Every structure is written in C-alpha cells, then in structure tokens.
C-alpha positions as CSV (number, residue, x, y, z in Angstrom):
1,M,9.0,-59.8,75.5
2,P,7.3,-62.1,72.9
3,G,5.3,-60.4,70.2
4,K,1.5,-60.4,70.6
5,I,-0.3,-62.9,68.4
6,S,-3.9,-62.5,67.2
7,R,-6.8,-64.5,68.6
8,R,-7.1,-66.4,65.3
9,T,-3.4,-67.4,65.4
10,A,-3.7,-68.6,69.0
11,I,-6.8,-70.6,68.3
12,Q,-5.4,-72.1,65.1
13,T,-2.3,-73.1,67.1
14,L,-4.4,-74.8,69.8
15,A,-6.6,-76.4,67.1
16,S,-3.5,-77.8,65.4
17,V,-2.2,-79.3,68.6
18,A,-5.6,-80.8,69.4
19,G,-5.9,-82.2,65.9
20,L,-8.9,-80.0,65.1
21,S,-9.7,-77.8,62.1
22,A,-7.8,-74.6,62.2
23,T,-10.6,-72.8,60.4
24,G,-13.3,-70.8,62.2
25,Y,-12.6,-71.0,65.9
26,F,-12.7,-74.8,66.5
27,A,-15.0,-75.1,63.4
28,S,-17.9,-77.5,63.3
29,P,-17.9,-80.4,60.9
30,L,-19.7,-78.2,58.4
31,A,-16.7,-76.0,58.1
32,A,-14.5,-79.0,57.2
33,A,-16.8,-80.0,54.3
34,K,-15.0,-81.0,51.1
35,R,-14.8,-78.1,48.7
36,D,-14.4,-78.3,44.9
37,P,-11.1,-76.8,43.7
38,K,-13.0,-74.8,41.0
39,W,-14.8,-72.9,43.7
40,E,-11.5,-71.9,45.3
41,T,-10.2,-70.7,41.9
42,A,-13.3,-68.6,41.4
43,I,-13.0,-67.2,44.9
44,E,-9.4,-66.1,44.4
45,R,-10.3,-64.5,41.1
46,G,-13.2,-62.7,42.6
47,L,-11.2,-61.5,45.7
48,K,-8.4,-60.2,43.4
49,W,-11.0,-58.3,41.3
50,V,-12.6,-56.8,44.4
51,A,-9.3,-55.7,45.8
52,S,-8.3,-54.1,42.4
53,E,-11.5,-52.0,42.4
54,Q,-10.9,-50.3,45.8
55,S,-10.4,-46.5,45.5
56,S,-7.4,-44.7,46.7
57,L,-9.5,-43.4,49.6
58,G,-10.2,-47.0,50.7
59,H,-13.9,-47.3,49.6
60,W,-15.9,-49.1,47.0
61,T,-19.2,-47.9,45.7
62,A,-22.3,-48.7,43.5
63,G,-24.8,-46.0,43.0
64,N,-25.1,-43.9,46.1
65,Y,-24.0,-46.5,48.6
66,P,-20.3,-46.0,49.4
67,T,-20.6,-46.9,53.1
68,A,-22.6,-50.1,52.4
69,M,-20.5,-51.2,49.5
70,T,-17.3,-50.7,51.5
71,A,-18.5,-52.7,54.4
72,L,-19.8,-55.5,52.2
73,A,-16.6,-55.7,50.1
74,G,-14.6,-55.6,53.3
75,T,-16.7,-58.5,54.7
76,A,-16.0,-60.5,51.5
77,L,-12.3,-60.0,52.0
78,I,-12.2,-61.0,55.7
79,C,-14.3,-64.1,54.9
80,S,-11.1,-65.3,53.2
81,G,-9.2,-65.3,56.5
82,S,-7.2,-62.1,55.9
83,T,-7.2,-59.6,58.7
84,T,-5.9,-56.0,59.0
85,T,-2.4,-57.4,59.6
86,Q,-2.3,-60.8,58.0
87,G,-3.1,-62.3,54.6
88,P,-3.0,-61.1,51.0
89,Y,-5.8,-58.6,51.5
90,A,-4.6,-57.0,54.8
91,R,-3.8,-53.7,53.2
92,H,-7.2,-53.5,51.5
93,I,-9.0,-54.4,54.7
94,R,-7.0,-51.7,56.7
95,R,-7.9,-49.1,54.1
96,A,-11.6,-50.1,54.3
97,V,-11.5,-49.8,58.1
98,D,-9.8,-46.4,57.9
99,Y,-12.5,-45.2,55.5
100,L,-15.4,-46.4,57.6
101,T,-13.9,-45.0,60.8
102,T,-13.8,-41.6,59.1
103,K,-17.6,-41.9,58.4
104,S,-18.5,-42.4,62.1
105,R,-20.5,-39.4,63.2
106,Q,-20.9,-38.0,66.7
107,N,-24.5,-39.3,66.9
108,G,-23.3,-42.8,66.2
109,L,-24.3,-43.1,62.5
110,I,-21.6,-44.7,60.3
111,G,-22.2,-43.0,57.0
112,D,-23.1,-39.6,55.6
113,P,-26.9,-38.9,55.3
114,N,-26.0,-36.2,52.7
115,T,-24.4,-38.7,50.3
116,D,-25.4,-42.2,51.4
117,N,-28.7,-43.1,49.9
118,R,-30.8,-45.1,52.4
119,Y,-28.1,-44.8,55.0
120,T,-29.3,-47.5,57.4
121,Y,-28.0,-50.1,55.1
122,G,-24.5,-48.7,55.3
123,H,-24.8,-48.4,59.0
124,G,-25.9,-52.0,59.6
125,F,-23.3,-53.5,57.2
126,S,-20.6,-51.4,58.8
127,M,-21.5,-52.6,62.3
128,L,-21.2,-56.1,61.0
129,F,-17.9,-55.6,59.3
130,L,-16.2,-53.6,62.0
131,S,-17.4,-55.9,64.8
132,Q,-15.7,-58.8,63.0
133,I,-12.6,-56.7,62.7
134,L,-12.6,-55.8,66.4
135,G,-11.9,-59.4,67.5
136,E,-8.7,-59.6,65.4
137,E,-7.4,-56.0,66.0
138,E,-4.0,-56.1,67.7
139,D,-3.3,-52.4,68.0
140,A,-4.6,-51.2,71.4
141,E,-5.3,-47.7,70.3
142,R,-7.3,-48.8,67.2
143,R,-9.2,-51.3,69.3
144,E,-10.3,-48.5,71.7
145,E,-11.4,-46.4,68.6
146,L,-13.4,-49.3,67.2
147,I,-15.0,-50.0,70.6
148,D,-16.1,-46.3,70.8
149,I,-17.4,-46.3,67.3
150,L,-19.4,-49.5,67.8
151,N,-20.8,-48.4,71.1
152,R,-22.1,-45.2,69.6
153,A,-23.3,-47.2,66.5
154,V,-25.4,-49.5,68.7
155,D,-26.9,-46.5,70.5
156,F,-27.8,-44.9,67.1
157,S,-29.5,-48.1,65.9
158,G,-31.6,-48.3,69.1
159,K,-32.7,-44.7,68.7
160,A,-33.4,-45.2,65.0
161,Q,-35.7,-48.1,65.6
162,T,-39.4,-47.4,65.0
163,P,-42.2,-48.0,67.6
164,S,-43.1,-51.1,65.6
165,G,-39.6,-52.6,66.3
166,G,-38.3,-52.3,62.8
167,W,-36.1,-49.9,60.8
168,G,-36.5,-48.0,57.6
169,Y,-34.1,-46.7,55.0
170,V,-33.3,-43.8,57.4
171,S,-33.9,-43.4,61.1
172,A,-37.4,-43.4,62.6
173,K,-37.2,-39.7,63.2
174,D,-36.0,-38.9,59.6
175,G,-38.4,-41.4,58.0
176,N,-41.6,-40.7,59.8
177,N,-41.5,-44.1,61.5
178,F,-41.5,-46.0,58.2
179,D,-40.0,-49.5,58.5
180,E,-39.4,-52.4,56.2
181,G,-37.8,-55.8,56.3
182,S,-34.5,-55.6,54.5
183,T,-33.1,-52.7,56.6
184,T,-34.4,-54.3,59.8
185,I,-32.4,-57.5,59.0
186,T,-29.3,-55.4,58.3
187,Q,-29.6,-53.8,61.7
188,V,-30.2,-57.1,63.5
189,Q,-27.2,-58.8,62.0
190,G,-25.0,-55.7,62.7
191,L,-26.1,-55.7,66.3
192,R,-25.5,-59.4,66.7
193,G,-22.0,-58.9,65.4
194,C,-21.5,-56.2,67.9
195,R,-22.8,-58.3,70.8
196,N,-20.5,-61.2,69.7
197,A,-17.6,-58.8,69.9
198,G,-18.4,-57.7,73.4
199,I,-20.3,-54.5,72.7
200,P,-23.4,-54.1,74.9
201,V,-26.6,-54.3,73.0
202,P,-29.9,-53.7,74.8
203,S,-31.9,-56.9,74.9
204,E,-35.1,-54.9,74.3
205,T,-33.8,-53.6,71.0
206,I,-33.4,-57.2,69.8
207,E,-36.6,-58.4,71.3
208,N,-38.6,-55.6,69.7
209,A,-37.0,-56.5,66.3
210,K,-38.0,-60.2,66.8
211,Q,-41.6,-59.1,67.6
212,Y,-41.6,-56.9,64.5
213,I,-40.6,-59.9,62.3
214,Y,-43.3,-62.1,64.0
215,G,-45.9,-59.4,63.4
216,C,-45.1,-59.3,59.7
217,K,-45.6,-63.0,59.2
218,N,-48.5,-64.1,57.1
219,A,-50.7,-67.2,57.2
220,D,-48.5,-69.0,54.6
221,G,-45.4,-68.5,56.8
222,G,-43.9,-65.8,54.6
223,I,-42.9,-62.3,55.8
224,S,-44.4,-59.1,54.4
225,Y,-42.3,-56.2,53.1
226,S,-43.3,-53.9,55.9
227,S,-45.5,-53.7,59.0
228,R,-47.6,-51.2,57.0
229,N,-48.0,-53.6,54.1
230,R,-49.0,-57.0,55.5
231,G,-50.6,-59.7,53.5
232,S,-48.2,-60.2,50.6
233,S,-45.3,-62.6,51.5
234,R,-41.9,-61.9,50.1
235,P,-39.5,-64.9,49.7
236,A,-36.4,-62.6,49.9
237,I,-37.5,-60.9,53.1
238,T,-38.5,-64.2,54.6
239,A,-35.0,-65.7,54.0
240,A,-33.4,-62.6,55.5
241,A,-35.8,-62.6,58.4
242,L,-34.9,-66.2,59.2
243,A,-31.2,-65.4,59.1
244,A,-31.8,-62.5,61.4
245,L,-33.8,-64.6,63.9
246,Y,-31.0,-67.2,64.0
247,N,-28.6,-64.3,64.7
248,A,-31.0,-63.2,67.5
249,G,-30.8,-66.7,68.9
250,D,-34.3,-67.7,67.9
251,Y,-34.3,-71.3,66.6
252,D,-37.3,-72.7,68.4
253,S,-40.2,-70.3,68.4
254,K,-43.4,-71.4,66.8
255,H,-42.8,-69.0,63.9
256,V,-39.5,-70.3,62.6
257,P,-40.7,-73.7,61.3
258,E,-43.5,-72.0,59.4
259,M,-41.1,-69.5,57.9
260,L,-38.6,-72.2,57.0
261,K,-41.2,-74.2,55.3
262,Y,-42.3,-71.2,53.2
263,A,-38.7,-70.4,52.3
264,R,-37.8,-74.0,51.3
265,E,-40.9,-74.2,49.1
266,T,-40.1,-70.9,47.3
267,L,-36.3,-70.7,47.3
268,H,-34.6,-74.0,47.8
269,D,-34.3,-74.9,44.2
270,V,-31.7,-72.3,43.1
271,T,-32.0,-73.4,39.5
272,G,-35.7,-73.3,39.2
273,S,-38.5,-71.7,41.2
274,G,-36.0,-69.8,43.4
275,T,-35.0,-67.7,40.5
276,A,-38.6,-66.7,39.7
277,R,-39.6,-66.0,43.3
278,S,-36.7,-63.7,44.4
279,F,-38.4,-60.5,43.1
280,G,-35.4,-59.5,41.1
281,H,-33.1,-59.5,44.0
282,W,-31.4,-62.8,43.6
283,H,-28.1,-62.0,45.2
284,Y,-29.8,-60.4,48.3
285,T,-32.1,-63.4,48.6
286,Y,-29.5,-66.1,48.5
287,L,-27.0,-64.2,50.6
288,Y,-29.4,-64.7,53.4
289,Y,-31.0,-68.0,52.4
290,S,-27.6,-69.6,52.1
291,Q,-27.0,-68.7,55.8
292,V,-30.3,-70.3,56.7
293,V,-29.5,-73.6,55.0
294,Y,-25.9,-73.6,56.3
295,R,-27.3,-73.7,59.8
296,Q,-29.5,-76.7,59.1
297,G,-26.6,-79.2,59.0
298,M,-24.6,-81.1,56.6
299,A,-27.4,-83.2,55.1
300,D,-29.2,-80.0,53.9
301,W,-26.2,-77.8,53.3
302,E,-23.9,-80.0,51.1
303,P,-26.3,-80.8,48.2
304,Y,-27.7,-77.3,48.3
305,R,-24.3,-75.7,48.4
306,D,-23.0,-77.6,45.4
307,K,-25.9,-76.3,43.2
308,L,-25.6,-72.8,44.6
309,Y,-21.9,-72.5,44.2
310,N,-21.9,-74.1,40.7
311,R,-24.5,-71.5,39.6
312,I,-22.5,-68.6,41.0
313,I,-19.2,-69.6,39.4
314,S,-20.9,-70.2,36.1
315,E,-21.9,-66.6,36.0
316,Q,-18.4,-65.2,36.8
317,G,-16.8,-62.9,34.2
318,T,-13.3,-63.5,32.8
319,N,-11.9,-60.7,34.9
320,G,-13.3,-62.3,38.1
321,S,-16.3,-60.0,38.5
322,W,-20.0,-60.6,38.3
323,T,-22.8,-58.4,37.0
324,G,-26.3,-57.8,38.3
325,N,-28.6,-55.2,39.8
326,I,-27.2,-52.4,42.0
327,G,-23.6,-52.9,40.7
328,P,-20.7,-55.3,40.2
329,I,-19.2,-54.7,43.6
330,Y,-22.4,-55.5,45.3
331,V,-22.9,-58.7,43.3
332,A,-19.3,-59.8,43.8
333,A,-19.4,-59.2,47.5
334,C,-22.6,-61.1,48.0
335,N,-21.3,-64.0,45.9
336,L,-18.0,-64.1,47.6
337,I,-19.6,-64.1,51.1
338,M,-21.8,-67.0,50.0
339,L,-18.9,-68.9,48.4
340,Q,-16.9,-68.6,51.6
341,L,-19.6,-69.4,54.2
342,D,-18.3,-72.8,55.2
343,R,-14.8,-71.5,55.5
344,A,-16.3,-70.3,58.8
345,Y,-13.9,-67.6,59.6
346,L,-16.5,-65.0,60.8
347,P,-18.3,-65.7,64.1
348,V,-21.5,-64.0,62.9
349,Y,-21.9,-66.6,60.1
350,Q,-21.0,-69.7,62.1
351,R,-23.4,-72.3,63.3
C-alpha cells in the first residue's frame, strides 16, 4: 500500500503539474512576489536561533508566558514550510506540539492559570498554532487528540467571552468581565484558525466579537483599548482589530474603511510616524498591520513590505536574534512571522 502523503505534498504536486506556485495551497500572485535574498538569509539565521533556544521540555518563554511564547515560536517555524514530519524544523515543531498538548486542561484552557500570566494570550496563540498543525498531521491518533483539544479550546473561549463580546487577560468569570482589544484579537484569530481546520466555532461567538470591535470604534476610525475605556484610539489595537475582522470575513462593513484610513495615517510609514504611534509595542503593532496591508493587494503590499522587511533585518543581531520589549523570543517570533507572510504557507494568513 503506498505511504500516505500530507495535504501540502499533494497540493504541491498538483500545483507543479498545473504550472502553479507550490507555495501556500495554490497561492495567489502575492505569494509569488519577488523576494530579496538578504531577507531569506535573515530568516534562516532567525529560525536557527529560535530552534536553538527551545528548552529540553519543548517550550520557549519570556517572562511568565511559556504557553504564548511556545505557540508564537512554533508558528514562526511552521511559516517556513516545515511541519511535524517534514523540513529542517520538524523535530522542534513536534516538541512544541507535545508541550502544548500537555497544557490542555479538562475545561479546555490551553495553559496553566497558576504559571501563565494573562493566560488568554497563550490560549489564543495555541489555538492558532495547533489548528495550523492539524491540517498537516498525518498520524491518525495525534489528529484525534488535536481535534479533541481544539474542540474543548473553542468551547473554553466561548465561555470566557464577556457579555460585551470581548475577552480579557483571563476568562470573564476570573476577570470580573473585564475585556480589552489585544486579547480579543488573539481569540478571534485562534478561533478562525480552528474554523479553517474544520473545528466547529459558534457563529454567535464571532459575531459578538465583531460587534465588540465596532463598539470600541471612535469617531476618528481608531479603536479604543477596552469597551470600558472608549474615546482614546490606539493605533496598535486598530491594526490588530482590522486583522481580526478580516479573519472573521468582514471586509465590507461600513466600519472597515474608516479603521483602515486611521491605520494607514498612523502606521503605514514604518520608518517615521508609525514608530512614534505604536505605543511602545512596535512588534505587536506591525505583526498585525503587516497582515492588513498584505490583504490589500500587490500595489500596496510590495513597497510597504520592502521598507518593513529592510527595517526588521537591519535590527537583527549577529547571532540571528532580535531584542525588544517582552523578550527576544517574542520579538524574533513576531519578526519571523512578518518576514514570511508572503511565503503563504499558513491558511490563516492567506488572502
């Protein structure tokens, strides 16, 4: 009996026969955009550094965020095209998956509320990472395990949502219904990844999250930090909210053009005003804003990408790492995800 091949291998074979790009599931022209060799060199150096920093237990950490950092670092590795069975980082990805599966609790939370500071970040990033892994997993037993973990994770997210439709650093019950934009976006992207992978996600959970974002929009088109703190627009949260709305399938509502205009005015110049307006969270801001621009098409993406990527690689250390707030693994993971966006391997980041 012939050996089983992964979905990516099958699609790449079909793409080759059809004369199409073998990157990113019949990739759009964006994915085939010409890339500067120096970017590729920086990516390989960064990926090797990330892999070298993995602990013997399979995790990475920065501060009190082992679950979140493991999921983000793992996402950076799978953006390269490696899977749990193929590619130079297969072993590291398997170990990351193993670590995160051990963190799945009976109530569906992926993480440990006793050690994970602001555990909804880790939960959301883990849903995103593991959902992308599920589509490539060839072992039937591991697939069933991942499906069970993700089904329970989706259920946990739904129950952790506040009455306003957002999420806070912890579940609604644990956090007295406090919610804020950055964790809300993390949940929406994680849930979208799950839905893409075939995990049922209640439509009302996504719709409530969209309404939460709309309700946080100010007159200038920017998004407030929290539903309890309206009036002061945050460029970083606005960029993340746009990315989340795109993940939720919202490209055409009346809110999106206003939000996009605000984001372009405050963030599009990555060498100028964007630096000043990101509230100290540059890598968070541009992790999401790069996704927004990527979805606008080649005319916007290519000139923006060149400036963004050249800035990122100019800040890389000699050992392949980067420095910044939260910690080197966080910064490296964000930068590597950005640098590999138009490789288009992950469905959740595709146009």
